[in-house]
C-alpha positions as CSV (number, residue, x, y, z in Angstrom):
1,M,36.6,19.3,-0.3
2,V,36.1,21.3,3.0
3,A,32.8,20.6,4.6
4,R,30.4,23.5,5.2
5,W,28.8,22.4,8.4
6,V,25.6,23.9,9.7
7,R,24.8,23.3,13.4
8,L,21.0,23.1,13.5
9,G,18.6,23.2,16.5
10,M,14.9,22.3,16.2
11,V,12.6,23.4,18.9
12,Q,10.1,20.7,19.9
13,F,7.2,21.3,22.3
14,V,3.4,21.4,22.2
15,P,2.3,25.0,22.9
16,E,-0.9,26.0,24.8
17,R,-3.4,27.8,22.6
18,W,-4.1,31.5,23.4
19,N,-1.1,31.6,25.8
20,T,1.4,33.7,23.8
21,E,3.4,34.9,26.9
22,G,3.5,31.4,28.4
23,N,4.6,29.8,25.2
24,S,7.3,32.5,24.8
25,R,8.6,31.7,28.2
26,R,8.8,28.0,27.3
27,L,10.6,28.8,24.1
28,L,13.1,31.1,25.9
29,S,13.6,28.5,28.6
30,I,14.5,25.8,26.1
31,L,16.9,28.2,24.2
32,G,18.3,29.4,27.5
33,E,19.9,26.0,28.2
34,T,21.9,26.3,25.0
35,D,25.5,27.7,25.1
36,P,26.4,30.8,23.0
37,D,28.1,30.2,19.7
38,S,27.1,26.5,19.6
39,L,24.5,26.7,16.9
40,D,24.1,28.4,13.4
41,L,20.3,28.0,12.9
42,I,17.3,27.3,15.2
43,V,13.9,26.6,13.8
44,T,10.6,26.5,15.8
45,P,7.3,24.9,14.8
46,E,4.5,26.9,13.0
47,C,2.7,29.5,15.2
48,I,4.5,28.2,18.2
49,L,3.9,31.5,20.2
50,D,0.1,31.3,20.2
51,G,-0.4,27.5,19.7
52,Y,-1.8,27.8,16.2
53,T,-5.1,29.1,17.7
54,A,-6.5,29.7,14.2
55,A,-6.9,25.9,13.9
56,L,-10.0,26.4,16.1
57,A,-11.7,28.4,13.4
58,P,-14.5,26.7,11.3
59,N,-13.2,25.0,8.1
60,D,-16.1,26.5,6.1
61,P,-14.8,29.9,4.9
62,G,-18.4,31.2,4.8
63,T,-18.8,30.7,8.5
64,S,-17.8,33.5,10.8
65,W,-15.5,32.8,13.8
66,N,-16.8,34.4,17.0
67,E,-13.3,34.3,18.5
68,R,-11.7,36.2,15.7
69,E,-11.5,39.5,17.5
70,R,-10.0,37.8,20.6
71,W,-7.5,36.0,18.3
72,L,-6.4,39.2,16.7
73,M,-6.0,40.9,20.1
74,D,-4.4,38.1,22.1
75,C,-2.4,36.1,19.6
76,A,-1.3,38.4,16.8
77,L,2.1,40.2,17.2
78,D,3.9,42.9,15.4
79,G,7.4,44.1,15.3
80,S,6.9,46.3,18.4
81,D,5.9,43.4,20.7
82,Q,8.3,42.6,23.5
83,V,7.9,38.8,22.8
84,L,9.6,39.2,19.4
85,G,12.2,41.6,20.9
86,D,13.1,38.9,23.5
87,I,13.6,36.3,20.7
88,G,15.9,38.8,18.9
89,D,17.8,39.2,22.1
90,E,18.2,35.5,22.4
91,A,19.4,35.2,18.9
92,R,22.1,37.8,19.7
93,R,23.0,36.0,23.0
94,L,23.3,32.6,21.2
95,G,25.0,34.1,18.1
96,S,22.6,32.1,16.0
97,Y,20.0,32.6,13.3
98,I,16.4,31.9,14.6
99,V,13.4,31.1,12.5
100,V,10.2,31.6,14.7
101,G,6.7,30.8,13.7
102,Y,3.9,33.1,14.9
103,T,0.7,34.9,14.1
104,E,1.7,38.3,12.7
105,R,-0.6,41.4,13.0
106,L,-0.7,43.2,9.7
107,D,-3.3,45.8,10.9
108,E,-6.3,45.9,13.1
109,R,-8.3,43.5,11.0
110,R,-5.7,41.3,9.3
111,A,-3.1,38.8,10.3
112,A,-0.6,36.5,8.5
113,N,0.8,33.0,9.4
114,S,4.4,34.1,9.6
115,A,7.9,32.9,10.1
116,S,10.4,35.6,10.9
117,V,14.2,35.2,10.7
118,F,16.5,36.9,13.2
119,N,20.2,37.0,12.4
120,R,23.2,36.4,14.8
121,D,23.1,40.1,15.8
122,G,19.4,39.8,16.9
123,D,18.1,41.8,13.9
124,L,14.9,40.8,12.2
125,V,16.1,40.3,8.6
126,A,13.2,38.5,6.8
127,T,9.6,37.5,7.3
128,Y,7.8,34.9,5.2
129,H,4.0,34.7,5.0
130,K,2.4,31.3,4.4
131,T,1.3,31.2,0.7
132,H,-0.9,28.1,0.5
133,L,-4.0,28.5,2.7
134,Q,-6.8,26.0,3.2
135,N,-9.7,25.6,5.6
136,H,-9.1,27.4,8.9
137,D,-6.0,29.0,7.5
138,L,-8.3,31.3,5.6
139,Q,-8.4,33.5,8.7
140,F,-4.9,34.6,7.5
141,E,-3.9,36.8,4.7
142,R,-2.3,34.9,1.8
143,G,1.5,35.3,1.3
144,K,2.5,36.7,-2.1
145,S,6.3,36.0,-2.3
146,W,9.1,33.6,-1.4
147,T,11.8,34.1,1.2
148,V,15.4,32.9,0.8
149,V,17.9,34.2,3.4
150,E,21.5,34.8,2.6
151,A,23.2,33.6,5.8
152,D,26.9,33.6,6.6
153,F,26.9,29.8,6.4
154,G,24.8,29.5,3.2
155,R,21.4,30.2,1.8
156,F,18.2,28.8,3.3
157,G,14.5,29.1,2.2
158,V,11.5,29.3,4.5
159,L,8.1,27.6,3.9
160,I,5.3,27.0,6.4
161,C,3.5,23.7,7.0
162,A,1.2,22.9,4.0
163,D,3.3,24.9,1.6
164,R,5.5,21.8,1.3
165,R,2.6,19.7,-0.2
166,W,3.1,21.5,-3.6
167,P,6.3,20.5,-5.4
168,E,6.4,23.8,-7.1
169,S,6.8,25.8,-3.8
170,V,9.8,23.7,-2.7
171,R,11.3,23.8,-6.2
172,C,11.0,27.6,-6.2
173,Q,13.2,27.7,-3.1
174,R,15.8,25.7,-4.8
175,L,15.7,27.7,-8.0
176,L,16.2,30.8,-5.9
177,G,19.4,29.4,-4.5
178,A,18.4,27.8,-1.3
179,E,20.7,25.0,-0.1
180,M,18.4,24.0,2.7
181,L,14.8,24.6,3.7
182,A,13.4,25.6,7.1
183,N,9.9,24.3,7.4
184,P,8.0,25.3,10.5
185,T,4.9,23.1,10.8
186,Y,2.0,22.3,13.1
187,G,-0.3,20.0,11.1
188,M,0.3,16.6,9.4
189,H,3.4,14.7,10.5
190,K,4.6,11.1,11.0
191,D,4.8,8.5,8.2
192,L,3.1,10.2,5.2
193,N,4.9,13.4,5.9
194,L,8.2,11.4,6.2
195,A,7.7,10.1,2.6
196,M,6.8,13.5,1.4
197,M,9.9,15.2,3.0
198,R,12.2,12.5,1.7
199,T,10.8,13.0,-1.8
200,R,11.0,16.9,-1.6
201,A,14.6,16.7,-0.4
202,F,15.6,14.1,-3.1
203,E,14.0,15.9,-6.0
204,N,15.7,19.1,-5.1
205,N,19.0,17.6,-3.9
206,F,19.1,19.7,-0.7
207,F,18.3,19.5,3.0
208,I,14.9,20.1,4.7
209,A,14.5,20.8,8.4
210,F,10.9,20.0,9.2
211,T,10.0,21.3,12.7
212,H,6.7,20.2,14.3
213,P,5.6,20.3,18.0
214,R,5.8,16.5,18.0
215,Q,8.4,15.7,15.4
216,S,11.8,17.1,14.4
217,L,12.9,15.7,11.0
218,V,15.8,16.3,8.7
219,T,15.9,14.8,5.2
220,G,19.0,15.0,3.1
221,P,19.8,15.6,-0.6
222,G,19.7,11.9,-1.4
223,G,16.3,11.4,0.3
224,E,17.9,10.0,3.4
225,V,16.5,10.5,6.8
226,E,19.1,12.2,9.0
227,V,17.0,12.9,12.1
228,D,13.5,11.7,13.1
229,V,12.7,12.5,16.7
230,R,9.1,12.2,17.7
231,D,7.0,13.1,20.7
232,R,9.6,14.7,22.9
233,N,8.5,17.8,24.7
234,D,10.4,20.9,25.7
235,T,13.6,20.0,23.9
236,L,16.0,21.3,21.3
237,V,16.9,18.5,18.8
238,L,20.4,19.0,17.5
239,H,21.9,18.0,14.2
240,R,24.9,18.9,12.1
241,L,24.6,18.9,8.3
242,D,27.1,19.5,5.5
243,L,25.9,21.9,2.8
244,D,28.7,20.6,0.5
245,R,26.7,17.4,0.1
246,I,24.0,19.1,-2.0
247,N,24.2,18.8,-5.8
248,L,22.5,20.3,-8.8
249,S,21.7,17.1,-10.8
250,H,17.9,17.4,-10.6
251,I,18.1,21.1,-11.4
252,R,20.7,20.9,-14.1
253,D,19.0,18.0,-16.0
254,R,15.5,19.4,-16.1
255,R,13.7,19.7,-19.4
256,T,12.2,23.2,-19.1
257,D,11.5,23.2,-22.8
258,L,8.8,20.5,-22.1
259,Y,7.4,22.0,-18.9
260,R,6.5,25.5,-19.9
261,G,3.3,24.7,-21.6
262,C,2.0,22.8,-18.6
263,L,2.8,25.4,-16.0
264,Q,-0.1,27.7,-16.7
265,D,-3.1,28.4,-14.4
C-alpha cells in the first residue's frame, strides 16, 4: 500500500492579548522560516491573532463586559482585513493549507470564534465557527454547522477547543468523511487533555492535530501519541503522518439501531 503522507506544521507561541498586529507579525515570522513546498497543512492555536481576549470577559452571561466594544473594534477581523490577507499570501508562498484561529467580525455587534482555512493558492476556502460555547465564550455567536475540507491530500475536519469535549462533535467529523481533525485550542491542555485526545482519535480511528499555545499534540488512529511538544515558544512543530493508517472499524461496527432512541434532545 502506498502511503499518503501529510506534512504537518503546528504553530506554538503564547500571543499577547489585544495585540492583533503584533501577534500576526510573530505568526508570519515563524512561518517565514519555513521553506516553500515543505508542508501540506499548518494549524495555529485558537484566537492566536488577538490572544483569545474574550477570555477576560465575565463567566456570568448576565454580567456585561465593559471592554466588549473595544474587543469588537480592536480584535475582530473580517475578510477585508490585511492581517488575513497576509496569511493568505503566506499560504500561497508556502504552497500549504493554513488553518488560522481568530475572532471574526460578523457585523458591528457580533463576532464568532473562528478558524479559517486557506488553500495552497492562498484562497480562503472555508471558515468554521465554534459550536460549543460556555462561560466567557458567550461573547461569541454560536456556530451552526460543521466544516470538513476536501484538500488535495485528503479530507480534514475543523473543531475549536472545547468542541472536542463532546464525543458527538468529533464523531460527526468522521461521519462526514474527515480523515484527520485540526483542533485549534487555547484552554485546557496537558494530561487530562492527552487522555481525551487519545480516546477521540481511537474511537474514530483517525488523526487529531491539537494545537495550543503551549502544546502541540498529535494522536493517531490507534490512540497512540505521535507528537507531544509542550511549552516551546515561537516555533513550528513538524510531523509527518500517513492517512492510509486510518481505518473504519469503529464506524463500520456501530449499532445505530440501538443508538437512535438515545440521541434526542
